[in-house]
N, C-alpha and C positions, 0 to 999 in steps of 0.2 A: 504494500500500500504506500510505500515511500515514493516520493516524486510526484504524487498527484497534487493538483492545485487545491488550496484550502477551500475554494468556492465549490468544488465538486463534493468535498466532504460535507460542507454546510448544506448544499442542496440535497444531498442524500439524507442527512439527518432531518431536515425540514420535511421531506417527503414521508419518511418513516413516522415522524411525529403526527402527521396528518392521518396516517393509516392506522395508528395504534389504538385509536378510540374504539374500534370494532373488536369485540371479544375474540372472535375467530382469528383475526390478524395478530392480536396480542399473543395468543397461544402459539401461533406459527412462529412469530418472532422469537419467542423464548426458546422454542425448539431449535431455531437457527442460530443460537448462541449470541443473540443480540444483547443480552444482559452483560456478557463478558466484553463484547465489542464496544458497547456504549461506556462501560467502565473504563476501557482503555482510552477513549476519547475525552474522558473527564480530566485527563492529564495533558491534553493538547495545548500548545502555546497560544492558539487563537481563542480569544474569549467567546466569540460567537459559537464556535464549535463546542467548547466546553459547556456553554449554556444549553445548546440543543441536545447534547449528549446527556446532560443531567435531566432535562425534561423527558427524554425518551426513557432513561433509566427509571425515573420516578413512576412512569406509567407501567413499565414492565414489572416492577416489584410491588405493584399495588395488589397483585394476586399472589397466593402462596407459592405457586410453581415458579414464579419469578424470583421470589425471595429465597427459595431453595437454591437458586443458581448463583447467588451472591458469594463472593470470595474475598480474600484479603485485598486484592486490587480494587474491588468495588468499594470496600470500606475506606481505603486510602483515598479514592477519588471523592467520596462523600466528604471526608474530612478536608480535603483540598478545596472543595467548593464552598464549604461553610466559612472558610477563612480567606476566600478569594477577594482581594481588595478592588478588583475591577468589575466584578459581576454583581449586578443589583438583583435583589429578590423581587418577585412579582407581588 
């Protein structure tokens, strides 16, 4: 995934966030390891990507199957976001 333009990551995360509201999509996304992937993007240098990754992660872990997929990298990402000086909460 290295070498891709940040806008492509941001567009992908925006699209996923639009789709995650449907329960069936959410379940498929969890099966496709998007909890782990969005956890990875919570550490990205671009604040917009971190924000969208956190929104996606929050939607995915709103159900038990998603929470079961959380790992140390996920918790580190959450802690990172809580203390992010550039990211505003909604």
